[in-house]
C-alpha positions as CSV (number, residue, x, y, z in Angstrom):
1,M,0.0,0.0,0.1
2,F,1.0,3.7,-0.6
3,E,2.7,5.6,2.1
4,K,1.3,9.2,0.9
5,I,-1.0,10.3,-1.5
6,L,-1.7,13.7,-3.1
7,I,-5.1,14.6,-3.9
8,A,-5.3,16.7,-7.3
9,N,-8.9,18.1,-6.5
10,R,-11.0,19.9,-4.1
11,G,-14.4,20.1,-2.5
12,E,-16.4,16.9,-1.4
13,I,-14.1,14.5,-3.8
14,A,-11.1,15.5,-2.0
15,V,-12.7,15.0,1.3
16,R,-14.0,11.4,0.1
17,V,-10.3,10.4,-0.7
18,I,-9.2,11.8,2.4
19,Q,-11.7,9.4,4.1
20,A,-10.7,6.3,2.1
21,C,-7.2,7.1,2.9
22,R,-7.5,7.1,6.7
23,D,-9.3,3.9,6.5
24,L,-6.2,2.5,4.6
25,G,-3.6,4.2,6.8
26,V,-2.3,6.3,4.1
27,R,-1.2,10.0,4.5
28,T,-2.6,12.5,2.4
29,V,-1.4,15.8,0.6
30,A,-4.0,18.4,-0.1
31,V,-3.7,21.1,-2.8
32,H,-5.4,24.5,-2.7
33,V,-5.5,27.7,-4.2
34,P,-5.9,31.5,-2.4
35,G,-9.2,31.7,-0.6
36,E,-9.7,27.9,0.5
37,E,-7.0,27.9,3.6
38,T,-9.8,27.0,5.6
39,S,-11.4,24.7,3.3
40,L,-12.5,21.2,4.7
41,H,-10.2,19.2,2.4
42,V,-7.2,21.4,3.6
43,T,-8.0,21.2,7.4
44,M,-8.4,17.2,7.3
45,A,-5.1,16.5,5.1
46,D,-1.8,15.3,6.8
47,E,-0.2,17.8,4.6
48,V,-0.9,21.1,2.4
49,I,0.6,22.5,-0.5
50,S,-0.6,26.1,-1.7
51,L,-1.1,26.7,-5.7
52,P,-0.6,30.2,-6.9
53,D,-3.8,30.2,-9.0
54,R,-7.2,28.7,-9.0
55,K,-6.1,27.6,-12.9
56,D,-3.2,25.4,-11.0
57,Y,-5.8,22.7,-10.8
58,L,-5.3,22.1,-14.5
59,N,-1.6,22.8,-14.6
60,V,-0.2,19.5,-15.0
61,A,3.6,20.4,-14.4
62,R,2.7,22.3,-11.0
63,L,0.5,19.3,-9.6
64,I,3.3,17.0,-10.5
65,E,6.1,19.2,-8.8
66,A,3.6,19.3,-5.9
67,T,3.8,15.4,-5.6
68,L,7.0,15.1,-6.2
69,E,7.9,18.0,-3.3
70,S,5.6,16.3,-0.9
71,N,7.2,12.8,-1.6
72,A,3.9,11.4,-2.1
73,N,4.2,8.4,-4.0
74,A,0.5,8.4,-5.7
75,L,-1.7,10.8,-7.1
76,H,-5.5,10.6,-7.1
77,P,-7.2,12.9,-9.4
78,G,-10.8,12.9,-8.1
79,Y,-13.3,13.5,-10.7
80,G,-13.5,16.7,-13.4
81,F,-10.5,19.1,-13.9
82,L,-7.7,16.5,-14.8
83,S,-9.1,13.3,-14.0
84,E,-9.8,12.1,-17.7
85,N,-6.9,13.9,-19.2
86,P,-4.6,11.3,-20.7
87,D,-1.7,13.5,-20.9
88,F,-2.0,14.0,-17.2
89,A,-2.1,10.3,-16.4
90,Q,1.0,9.7,-18.7
91,A,2.9,12.7,-17.1
92,C,2.4,11.3,-13.8
93,V,3.8,8.0,-15.1
94,D,6.8,9.6,-16.7
95,A,7.7,11.4,-13.7
96,G,7.4,8.0,-11.6
97,V,4.2,9.0,-9.6
98,I,1.5,6.6,-9.7
99,F,-1.6,7.6,-11.3
100,I,-4.6,6.5,-9.4
101,G,-6.8,5.5,-12.4
102,P,-6.7,3.8,-15.7
103,S,-3.7,4.2,-18.2
104,A,-3.3,7.1,-20.4
105,E,-4.0,4.4,-23.4
106,A,-7.5,3.5,-21.8
107,I,-8.4,7.1,-21.2
108,S,-7.6,8.1,-24.8
109,K,-9.3,5.3,-26.0
110,M,-12.6,6.4,-24.3
111,G,-12.0,9.8,-24.6
112,V,-12.6,10.1,-28.5
113,K,-16.4,9.4,-28.2
114,A,-16.6,8.4,-32.2
115,G,-13.9,6.1,-31.7
116,A,-15.3,4.5,-28.4
117,R,-18.6,3.6,-30.4
118,Q,-16.5,1.4,-32.7
119,M,-14.9,-0.3,-29.9
120,A,-18.2,-0.9,-28.2
121,L,-19.3,-2.6,-31.5
122,D,-16.5,-4.5,-31.8
123,A,-17.2,-6.0,-28.4
124,G,-20.5,-7.1,-29.5
125,V,-22.6,-3.8,-27.6
126,E,-24.8,-1.9,-29.7
127,V,-24.7,1.8,-30.4
128,L,-26.9,4.3,-31.8
129,P,-26.6,4.8,-35.6
130,G,-24.5,7.8,-36.6
131,T,-21.1,8.6,-37.5
132,G,-18.8,6.1,-38.1
133,T,-15.4,4.9,-36.5
134,H,-13.5,8.1,-36.6
135,G,-15.7,11.0,-36.6
136,V,-15.6,11.7,-40.3
137,I,-19.1,13.3,-41.6
138,D,-18.9,13.2,-45.5
139,D,-22.4,14.6,-46.1
140,P,-24.2,15.4,-42.7
141,I,-27.7,15.8,-44.5
142,E,-27.5,12.6,-46.1
143,L,-26.3,10.9,-42.6
144,A,-29.3,12.5,-40.9
145,K,-31.7,11.6,-43.5
146,R,-30.4,7.7,-43.1
147,V,-30.2,7.8,-39.6
148,G,-33.9,9.4,-39.1
149,F,-34.5,12.9,-37.4
150,P,-34.1,14.1,-34.8
151,V,-30.6,13.7,-34.5
152,L,-27.9,14.6,-31.9
153,V,-24.6,16.6,-32.4
154,K,-21.9,15.4,-29.7
155,A,-18.5,16.6,-29.3
156,S,-16.0,13.9,-29.7
157,Y,-13.7,14.8,-27.1
158,G,-16.5,16.2,-24.7
159,G,-18.5,15.3,-21.6
160,G,-20.6,17.0,-19.0
161,G,-23.3,18.0,-21.7
162,R,-21.2,20.6,-23.8
163,G,-21.1,20.8,-27.4
164,I,-24.6,18.8,-27.4
165,R,-27.4,20.1,-29.8
166,V,-30.2,18.5,-31.1
167,A,-31.7,18.8,-34.7
168,Y,-35.1,18.1,-36.2
169,T,-34.5,19.5,-39.8
170,D,-31.5,20.1,-42.2
171,A,-31.3,23.7,-41.2
172,E,-31.0,23.0,-37.6
173,L,-28.5,20.1,-38.2
174,L,-26.1,22.8,-40.0
175,D,-26.7,25.0,-37.2
176,A,-26.3,22.6,-34.7
177,L,-23.0,21.4,-36.1
178,A,-21.5,25.0,-36.3
179,A,-22.5,25.8,-32.6
180,G,-21.5,22.5,-31.4
181,A,-18.1,22.7,-32.9
182,R,-17.5,26.1,-31.1
183,E,-18.5,25.1,-27.7
184,A,-16.4,21.8,-28.1
185,Q,-13.5,24.1,-29.3
186,M,-13.8,26.1,-26.5
187,A,-14.4,23.8,-23.5
188,F,-12.0,20.8,-24.7
189,A,-9.9,22.7,-27.3
190,N,-10.9,20.3,-30.3
191,G,-14.0,21.1,-32.1
192,E,-14.4,17.8,-33.6
193,V,-18.2,16.8,-33.2
194,Y,-20.2,13.5,-34.7
195,I,-23.9,12.7,-35.1
196,E,-26.1,9.9,-33.7
197,K,-29.7,9.2,-33.6
198,F,-31.6,11.1,-31.0
199,L,-34.0,9.1,-28.5
200,E,-36.7,11.4,-27.1
201,T,-37.5,9.8,-24.0
202,P,-34.8,6.8,-23.1
203,R,-33.8,6.2,-19.6
204,H,-29.9,7.1,-18.7
205,V,-28.7,4.0,-17.0
206,E,-24.9,3.3,-16.1
207,V,-23.0,0.5,-14.9
208,Q,-20.2,0.4,-12.3
209,V,-17.3,-1.9,-13.0
210,L,-14.1,-2.5,-11.2
211,C,-11.0,-4.2,-12.8
212,D,-7.7,-4.9,-11.3
213,T,-4.1,-6.1,-12.4
214,H,-4.9,-9.8,-11.5
215,G,-7.3,-10.2,-14.1
216,N,-10.6,-9.5,-12.0
217,R,-13.5,-7.8,-13.8
218,V,-16.8,-7.4,-12.4
219,A,-19.8,-5.2,-12.6
220,L,-21.6,-3.8,-9.6
221,G,-24.7,-3.1,-11.0
222,E,-26.8,-0.3,-12.4
223,R,-27.4,3.3,-11.4
224,E,-30.2,5.2,-13.0
225,C,-29.3,8.8,-14.0
226,S,-32.4,10.1,-15.9
227,I,-33.3,13.2,-13.7
228,Q,-31.1,16.0,-15.2
229,R,-31.0,19.5,-16.1
230,R,-29.0,20.7,-18.9
231,R,-27.6,17.4,-19.3
232,Q,-26.4,17.3,-15.6
233,K,-27.4,14.6,-13.2
234,L,-29.5,15.7,-10.0
235,I,-31.0,12.7,-8.8
236,E,-29.7,8.9,-9.1
237,E,-30.8,5.8,-7.8
238,G,-29.9,2.3,-8.1
239,P,-31.2,-0.3,-9.2
240,S,-33.2,1.1,-11.8
241,P,-36.9,1.3,-11.6
242,G,-37.1,0.4,-15.4
243,I,-34.9,-2.5,-15.7
244,D,-35.8,-6.1,-15.1
245,A,-33.6,-9.0,-14.0
246,E,-32.8,-10.1,-17.6
247,L,-32.0,-6.8,-19.1
248,R,-29.7,-6.0,-15.9
249,Q,-27.5,-9.0,-16.6
250,R,-27.3,-7.9,-20.1
251,L,-26.3,-4.4,-19.3
252,N,-23.6,-5.9,-16.5
253,Q,-22.2,-8.4,-19.3
254,A,-22.0,-5.5,-21.8
255,A,-20.2,-3.1,-19.5
256,V,-17.6,-5.8,-18.6
257,R,-17.2,-6.3,-22.2
258,V,-16.5,-2.7,-23.0
259,A,-14.0,-2.7,-20.2
260,E,-12.1,-5.6,-21.2
261,A,-11.9,-4.4,-24.8
262,I,-9.5,-1.7,-23.5
263,G,-7.7,-3.4,-20.9
264,Y,-9.3,-0.9,-18.4
265,V,-7.7,-1.3,-14.8
266,G,-9.6,0.7,-12.0
267,A,-12.7,2.0,-11.2
268,G,-14.9,3.1,-14.1
269,T,-18.6,3.5,-15.6
270,V,-20.2,2.5,-18.7
271,E,-23.1,4.5,-19.7
272,F,-25.9,3.4,-21.7
273,L,-29.3,4.9,-23.1
274,V,-32.4,2.3,-22.6
275,D,-35.3,2.6,-24.5
276,A,-38.1,0.0,-25.0
277,G,-36.2,-2.8,-23.7
278,R,-33.0,-2.1,-25.6
279,F,-29.7,-0.7,-24.5
280,Y,-27.1,1.4,-26.5
281,F,-23.6,2.2,-25.5
282,M,-22.9,6.0,-25.0
283,E,-19.5,6.3,-23.2
284,M,-17.3,5.2,-20.8
285,N,-16.4,7.7,-17.9
286,T,-12.8,6.8,-16.7
287,R,-12.9,7.7,-13.3
288,I,-14.7,7.5,-10.1
289,Q,-18.3,9.1,-10.5
290,V,-20.0,11.6,-8.4
291,E,-22.6,9.4,-7.5
292,H,-20.5,6.2,-6.5
293,G,-21.9,6.5,-3.1
294,V,-25.1,4.7,-4.6
295,T,-23.2,1.6,-5.5
296,E,-21.5,1.8,-2.4
297,L,-24.7,1.7,-0.3
298,L,-26.1,-1.1,-2.5
299,T,-22.9,-3.3,-2.4
300,G,-20.9,-2.5,0.8
301,V,-18.0,-2.0,-1.5
302,D,-15.8,1.2,-1.0
303,L,-15.0,2.4,-4.4
304,V,-12.5,4.8,-3.5
305,S,-10.6,2.6,-1.8
306,E,-11.0,-0.3,-4.3
307,Q,-9.2,2.5,-6.5
308,I,-6.2,3.0,-4.3
309,R,-5.9,-0.8,-3.7
310,I,-5.9,-1.7,-7.6
311,A,-3.5,1.1,-8.1
312,A,-1.0,-0.3,-5.7
313,G,-1.2,-3.5,-7.5
314,L,-3.3,-5.3,-4.9
315,P,-6.2,-7.4,-6.2
316,M,-9.9,-6.1,-5.3
317,D,-11.4,-6.8,-2.3
318,L,-15.2,-7.0,-2.4
319,R,-16.1,-7.7,0.9
320,P,-18.6,-7.6,3.1
321,R,-21.1,-8.8,0.5
322,Q,-18.6,-9.5,-2.2
323,G,-20.2,-6.9,-4.3
324,R,-23.8,-8.1,-4.4
325,S,-26.1,-5.7,-4.6
326,E,-29.1,-5.3,-1.9
327,G,-32.0,-2.7,-1.4
328,W,-32.6,0.5,-2.9
329,A,-30.3,3.5,-2.5
330,I,-31.0,7.2,-3.8
331,E,-28.8,10.1,-4.1
332,C,-29.8,13.8,-4.4
333,R,-27.1,16.2,-5.7
334,I,-27.3,19.4,-3.7
335,V,-26.4,22.2,-5.5
336,A,-26.0,25.8,-4.6
337,E,-28.6,27.2,-7.6
338,D,-31.8,28.4,-7.7
339,P,-34.3,26.3,-9.5
340,A,-36.9,28.9,-9.4
341,R,-34.4,31.3,-11.2
342,Q,-33.4,28.8,-14.1
343,F,-30.8,27.4,-12.0
344,R,-29.1,30.6,-11.5
345,P,-25.7,30.0,-9.3
346,S,-26.0,31.1,-5.7
347,P,-22.5,31.2,-4.3
348,G,-22.0,32.6,-0.7
349,Q,-21.1,31.9,2.9
350,I,-22.8,29.2,5.0
351,T,-24.4,30.8,8.0
352,H,-25.9,27.4,9.5
353,L,-25.7,24.0,8.5
354,H,-27.7,20.8,10.1
355,V,-27.1,17.5,8.6
356,P,-29.3,14.7,8.8
357,H,-28.7,11.9,11.3
358,G,-30.6,8.4,11.6
359,P,-30.1,5.0,10.1
360,W,-29.3,4.5,6.7
361,V,-28.6,8.2,5.5
362,R,-25.5,9.6,4.4
363,W,-24.0,13.3,3.6
364,D,-20.9,13.6,1.6
365,S,-19.8,17.4,1.3
366,Y,-17.1,19.7,2.3
367,L,-19.5,22.2,3.9
368,Y,-19.6,23.3,7.7
369,S,-20.9,26.5,9.2
370,G,-18.9,29.4,8.0
371,A,-17.9,27.8,4.8
372,K,-17.7,29.7,1.7
373,V,-19.1,28.3,-1.7
374,S,-17.0,29.9,-4.5
375,P,-18.3,31.0,-7.8
376,M,-15.0,30.0,-9.3
377,F,-15.8,26.4,-9.2
378,D,-18.7,23.7,-9.7
379,S,-21.6,24.3,-7.9
380,L,-22.1,20.9,-6.3
381,V,-22.0,21.4,-2.2
382,G,-23.1,18.2,-1.2
383,K,-24.7,14.6,-2.0
384,L,-27.3,13.3,0.4
385,L,-28.0,9.4,0.2
386,A,-30.5,7.0,1.6
387,W,-31.0,3.3,1.6
388,G,-34.0,1.1,2.1
389,R,-34.8,-2.5,1.8
390,D,-37.0,-1.4,-1.3
391,R,-37.9,1.8,-3.3
392,Q,-40.5,2.9,-1.0
393,E,-38.5,2.7,2.1
394,A,-35.3,4.7,0.4
395,I,-37.9,7.3,-0.8
396,A,-39.4,7.5,2.7
397,R,-36.0,7.9,4.3
398,M,-34.9,10.4,1.7
399,K,-38.2,12.8,2.2
400,R,-37.0,12.4,6.1
401,A,-33.4,13.4,5.3
402,L,-34.2,16.1,3.1
403,N,-36.7,17.7,5.4
404,E,-33.9,17.7,8.3
405,L,-31.0,19.0,6.0
406,R,-30.7,22.7,6.6
407,I,-28.1,24.9,4.7
408,D,-28.5,28.7,5.2
409,G,-27.0,31.6,3.5
410,I,-27.2,30.2,0.1
411,T,-30.0,29.0,-2.3
412,T,-29.9,25.4,-3.0
413,T,-31.8,22.6,-4.6
414,I,-33.1,21.2,-1.3
415,P,-36.6,22.3,-1.9
416,L,-37.1,21.1,-5.5
417,M,-35.4,17.6,-4.2
418,R,-38.5,17.6,-1.8
419,V,-41.3,18.0,-4.0
420,V,-39.5,15.2,-6.5
421,M,-39.9,12.8,-3.5
422,D,-43.4,13.5,-3.7
423,D,-44.2,13.7,-7.3
424,P,-46.5,10.8,-8.5
425,V,-44.1,10.4,-11.8
426,F,-41.1,9.9,-9.7
427,V,-42.6,7.7,-7.2
428,A,-44.0,5.4,-9.9
429,G,-40.8,4.8,-11.6
430,G,-41.6,6.7,-14.7
431,T,-38.7,8.9,-15.1
432,S,-36.8,9.6,-18.5
433,V,-34.1,12.0,-19.8
434,R,-37.0,14.3,-20.2
435,Y,-38.2,14.2,-16.7
436,L,-37.2,17.3,-15.5
437,E,-37.8,19.3,-18.7
438,D,-41.6,17.9,-18.7
439,R,-42.0,18.2,-15.1
440,L,-40.3,21.2,-13.9
441,D,-43.2,23.8,-14.2
442,T,-45.2,21.4,-12.3
443,L,-42.5,20.9,-9.6
444,L,-42.0,24.8,-9.1
445,S,-45.8,25.0,-8.6
446,S,-45.8,22.7,-6.0
447,L,-42.8,24.1,-4.5
448,A,-44.3,27.6,-4.4
449,Q,-47.6,26.5,-2.9
450,T,-45.3,24.3,-0.2
451,T,-43.3,27.6,0.5
452,S,-46.4,29.7,0.7
453,M,-48.1,27.2,3.2
454,E,-44.8,27.1,5.4
455,T,-44.8,31.0,5.6
456,V,-48.5,31.0,6.7
457,K,-47.5,28.5,9.5
């Protein structure tokens, strides 16, 4: 096992990695930028290194220098920032630092979405019809007509919903290609885009995989991630309410085949669209996911600890339940945004924080009373999770926990999460990727009525 790990990240995920390291008896090094001196990940770490500028979270040379300076023998990238950057992974290897994640080659193969589609096909996993192997679009209009409108324009090197456009006509397609390429160039320094068939109301379902250097490859079940705004996930749950046992088995098998196809090592997530009993490979996220806690509650497997064990060359340890999924788990992402104002960011200082207690509730966050939520970084401030023996019990526990959770000083999505838990469409498990788009007005109306009643009380 490693003696010391530098965490090249901040916020909630940095805290989570520090916790896993403590369980493993590994010392930690935190990095921070000006203004973050009292951040939770900084105060929790064994050692701290200051970075001159917030852009240094993306500075490969500076992060490796910090790792060597601290005598850490491994680096954990968390999620976001440089976690899926193959150049960063390779630079770590070249400097003699172990990168806690897959190889640069595996990241590269899955980072180019058009190429990843072909790899999935070669592994016997279906993809949506569209652009071929290398993202070359000779005649976009002809391709779209052959695939059938509507179509989706996506960034080949993208993620997080950026560079994505839907087109229903020839004119919209040409506009989408131009706009998508511009956004992709700005976000990922590469404007290549590709086209695939657009499904109107699929479910977004992903499968967690773990692969070690001893030949062990396992799928740890699926998570439903359909409730999204601007293609950013807000609520996740597992198992999916729209998946039966037979389809679940095929999804797990497909995810393992995709991982095997690129010789994957580490924790990763294979994402699918599920529609009318069929599923289609979308992409593979070559890192720990924000929603990894859902799988941890279901299986009893500490995914971050397993990441570290695997990177150290040890075989994975799936105790206590050997990776078998039990019960139901739900996660609500709590973000510093105002749903009533088109999810406008709401940075500020936390004046009061009360965290839910009680059985089978988990709170992953970097917040504390007095903490500052910066407008310079992602608006995620915490993740509230609840487990139950079945979906009904998990929803009931989540409702209780949301009612207990109090974050004063900023506006968050907590009230929206509460009304979702009572929404009959959600309760019936009838969600798709259009859920929030179709239901937001109704949800906000319910939220306004609830707020009015609480004011009267």
